[in-house]
N, C-alpha and C positions, 0 to 999 in steps of 0.2 A: 326624760328630764336631762337637760344639758348641764354638765358640771363645768363650772368656771375654773380656768387654770389659775394657779396662784401667781400673784404679781411680784412677790419678793423673791426673785431668783438669786441664787448664790453668786457673789462676785467672782469666785474662783471658776465656776462653770462658765460664766460669760467670758472671762479672760481666755480660758482654754479654747472656747469656740472661735473667738476672734483670731487667736494665734493660728488655729487650724485653717481658717479662711484665708489669712494672709499667706500662709505657706503654700496654699493651692494656687494662689495668683502669682507668686514669685517664680521666675523661670528656674528650672532645675540646674544645679551646678553641672559643669562639663562632664565630670566623672559619672554622674547619675544619668545624664543624657546618653552617654555611650553605651550604657547598659540596656537601653531600650531595644526591644526586638526589631530586627531589620524589616523594612517594608520592601519586598522584592517584586511582587507581581506588577505593580504600577511603575516601578523604577527601571526594570530590565528583566530579560529572560535569556537563559542559555538554551541553545538548541543544536541539534545534529552532532552531539557528542556520541562517540562510539559506545555502545552498551558494554562491550567486552574487548579488551586489547591484550596483547601478550608482551612479555619482556622483549625489547628490541624494536617494538613498533613505534610509529609516530602517532601521538594523540593529537587530534584536531577537533576543536569545537568553535562555536560562534556565539558571541554575546551581543544581544540587541538592547539598546538603551532608549528610554523615553526622551532623554535630552542628551546631547553630546557631552561626554565626560572629558575633563582636561587630559586625563591619562587613565590607563587601566593596568592593573597588575593581576597576576593569577599564579596559583601554585597547586600542585597535587599533593594531598596529604593522605597518610595511611589511617588505619582505624584508631591509632593512639594519638593522632594529631601531629605526627612528625612529618616534616616536609620531605617528600620523595624527590621532587624536582620542581624548580621554578620555571614557569612557562614563558615563552616569547609571545608578546601581544603586539597587535598592529591594527591601525584603523583600516577598515576594509570597505567603506561605503562605495568607493569607485568600482568595486567588483560587481555591485548590484545595480547601481544607476548613477549617472553623472549629476542627477538632480541634487541640489544643495540640501533638500529636506533630509536626505539619508546620509549626508556627509558626516563622518565620524560617529554616527550612531551605531554602526556595526563594527565590531572588533573581532579579529581572528585570534585564536589561542592555540599555540603550537608548542608541543612538548615532546621530547624524545623519552620514551620509557626505558630506564636502564636495563641492560641485558641481565643483570643480576637481581632485578626486582622480585620480591616474593609474591606468590599468588595470593589473592584475597580481595577484600572490598577497599576501595579508595574513593576519595572525594575531590572534585575540582572546585576550588574556591576562587571566585572572581571578585575583585574590589575595584570600585571607581573612585578616583581621587576627588576629594571635596564633598563626598557623599557619605552619609552615615548608614550604609547598608552594604551587605555582601550577598552574593548569589552562590548557590552550591548545586552541584550535580553529582550524584553517586554513579559509580561504574565499577566494573570488576577487572582485575588483571588475572589472566589464566597462567597456570604453571606451564613452563616450557623447557624442553631439553633441546640442546643443539647437537648436531651430528659431529663426528670426528673423521678426519681423513689424513692420510700420509701421502706426501708428494715428493718424488725423487727429482732432484735438480742436477743438471749437467754442470760442467765447470763454468760455462758462461753465466748461467743463472745463479750459480753459487756465488760468483764474484759480484753480481749485481746486488745481492743481499748482504754480503760480508765485507767487501772492500770499501774502506772509508773514502768518501768523495764529497768535498764541500758543495759541489753542485747539487747533489741529492738532498743535502740539508737545506740549502736555499730554496730548492723547488718545493720541498715539503712545507717549509714555512710559508711561502707565498700562497700555496693552495689552501692550507689550513686557515690562514687569515681571511682569505676570500670566503670560504665556506662558513666562517663564523659571523660574517656580516649580516645585517638585517636592513635592507634598503627599503625605505618607506614607499618608494615608487615601484617596487617589484611586485605588482599585482597583476597576474596574468591568467589565473585559472578560470575556466568556464564551468559549465554545469555537467561536464562529462567525467567519467572515471578515467584513470590512466590507461594507456595502451602499451602493449609489449613493444620494445624497440627493435626487435628482429623477429623474423618468421622462420619456421622450420628448424628450430634450434634443438639441441640436446642439453638439458641442464646438467652441468658437471659439478658445480659447487653451489651451495646455498648460503643465505645470509646467516652469519653467526657461527658457521662451521669452525671447529677448533682444528687448525691445521698444524701438522708436524712435518717440517721440511727435513729431508735427508740430503745433506750436502755431498758434493763429489768426493770429499775426503772422508766421509763416514760420520761426521758430526751431525747433530740435529738441533733444530730450533723450532719454536712454535709461535703462532699468531692467530688472531681471530679474523675470519674472512668478513669483509665489510659490505659485500654486495652479492649479486648473482653472477655466476659464470655461465654463459650461454654459448655452447660450441656451435659454430657455423663455418661454412667455407669462407676463405679469404675473398673479399669483394662483395659479401652480402650487404645489402643496404641497411644502414642503421637509421632509425626514425626517431623523431622527438616523441617522448612518452606523453607529453602534455604541452599546452600553450606555455610559452616562456620567452625569456631573453637570453641570448648567448652571452656569457660573461667571461668565458675562458676558452681558448683554442690554441694549443701549443704542443710541441713534442717535449716529453719528460723522460728522464732516464728509466725510472721504474715502471711507470704506467704507459709508456710509449706515447703515441698520438692521442691526446686527451681533449674532450669537450666537457664543458659545464654549462648547464642551462638553469636559470633562476625562474621559479614558478610563483612563489610567494615570498614575502620578506622572511628570510631565514630558511627557505625550503629550496633545495637544489637537486638536480639529477646530474649524474656523471656517466660518461661513456669513455671507456679506456681500451687501449691496445688496438686502436683503429689502424687500418692500412692507409686510409686517406681521410682528410678533413675537408669538407665541401661547404663550409659555412664560416662566416666571419663574426668576430666579437661585436656586439651591439645590435645584431639583427634579432627582431622578434619573430619567433617561429610558431607555427600552428601544430596542434597534435597530429602526428603522422607525417610531418614534413621530413624530407630526407636531410640528414646531417653529414653523412659520410659513409664509409664502408668498413666492415669488420676486418680484423687482421690479427697479427701476432707480434706487434711491436712492444718493446720494453721487456719486463720480466714476464715471460709467457712460455708455456710448454706446448702451445699449439694455437691455431686460429680460433678466436672466440671473442665475444663481447663481455667485458666486465661492466655490469650496470649497477649503479649505486645511487642511493638517495640519502641526502643529509638534511637533518632538521636541527636548527640552532647549533650547527657545527658538529653534530653527532651522527654517525652512520646509523640508519634505521632500515628496517626491512621494506623493500619497495612492493612486494607482492600483494599485501592487503589493499593497496591503492588501486589495484586492478579490479576490485570487487565493488567499490562504491564511489559515487561522485563526491568530491571533497566539499562542494558547496551546492545547495539547493537554492537557487536564486529566488524562485517563487515563494518558498517558505520564508526566506529572509525578508522579503518585501512585506509579506503578510504579517510577520511578527512585528516589524517596525511600525507598520500602519496601525496595528492594534494598540501598541504602546502609545503612539502619538495621539490616537483618538481616545485613549483611556479605557480601552476594552480589555 
C-alpha cells in the first residue's frame, strides 16, 4: 500500500529549503573561493627537481603549465612553513622548442640553498599569477660539514688582501652586479651534464672551505672559499663547462684574468687566475670549447684554475652539476603535451 505524503508542509521548512537552494546557486565570496583545494594535475606539474640537495648547492626544477601563466613565483619552505629562500624563475620554452605551443609554458626555477641551511625535509612551492592553485614538490636537504684550511701568504698577496684600493672596490661592485642579473634571453643549456673545465688537475681547495689566511706580518683573517681550486701547469687549456654566452672577460686585481659565462637566466660560471683569455664578450660557446689558459694571475699562490658557479648572485657548489643533466628536453615536451591534451 502506498502512503500519500501530507500536503500541508510547514512554511518554515519551505523557507529554509528555498534559502538553501539559493545559497547553492550564488557564487561563493572571494574569501571562500580561495579556500578551495588547488587543482594541480590539470593546471601544471613540477619535474626534475633534485630528490636531495646539500647546503651550498643550487636547486633547479622545472614547472610545466597547461596554459602560459603571466608570471610565476616560487619559494622553498621548511617543515614549519618558513621561507628558506625565494627562487629565481624564468620562462624556458625556447630551451625545448621554438614552437609557439610551448612558449612560456615551461618555467625554470633556480634557487641557491644557503650554506647554513639545516638538514631536513623541505618543500618547493610554485604559484602562477592569475590562477587559484599552487604546486608543491617535497625534497630533502642533507646535513653538510665544510673543510677548513690555513694558507700562508707572502707580502705581495698580503698587500692584495689588506691594502685599500678603490679599484678593488669598483671591480667587486661591477662583477657582483653582473652576477646578480637575470637576463631573460640567457637560455643556453642543452641536455648534457656540466663538464670539467680542465684536465689532469689536482684539487687543492673545495667549495665552502673555511680559509684562514696568515699574513706576512703574522696577522690572520678568514673567509669562505666560493669555488673549486684546480692546480694545473700554466698554459693548461681552460674549457667551457657548458653551453653559454661570454658576459665578462677582463683583468681584475684580485682574481687576475677572469672570464664569466652565462648559462641560464641567473646562472653563471666563472674562470679566474687565467694566464691568457682567448675569447670575447658576446660570443656563444659550446660545452668543451676552449676559453683560455690557466695561470697564476691576481691573488694566487701557484698556477691553478679557480672555477666557480653563481646562482641568483650566490656562489654555489659546481661539482653536483657534473653528475646530472640540468634539463631533460624529452621529458619536458612529454609533460607539456600531456597537460595540453588534458592527460
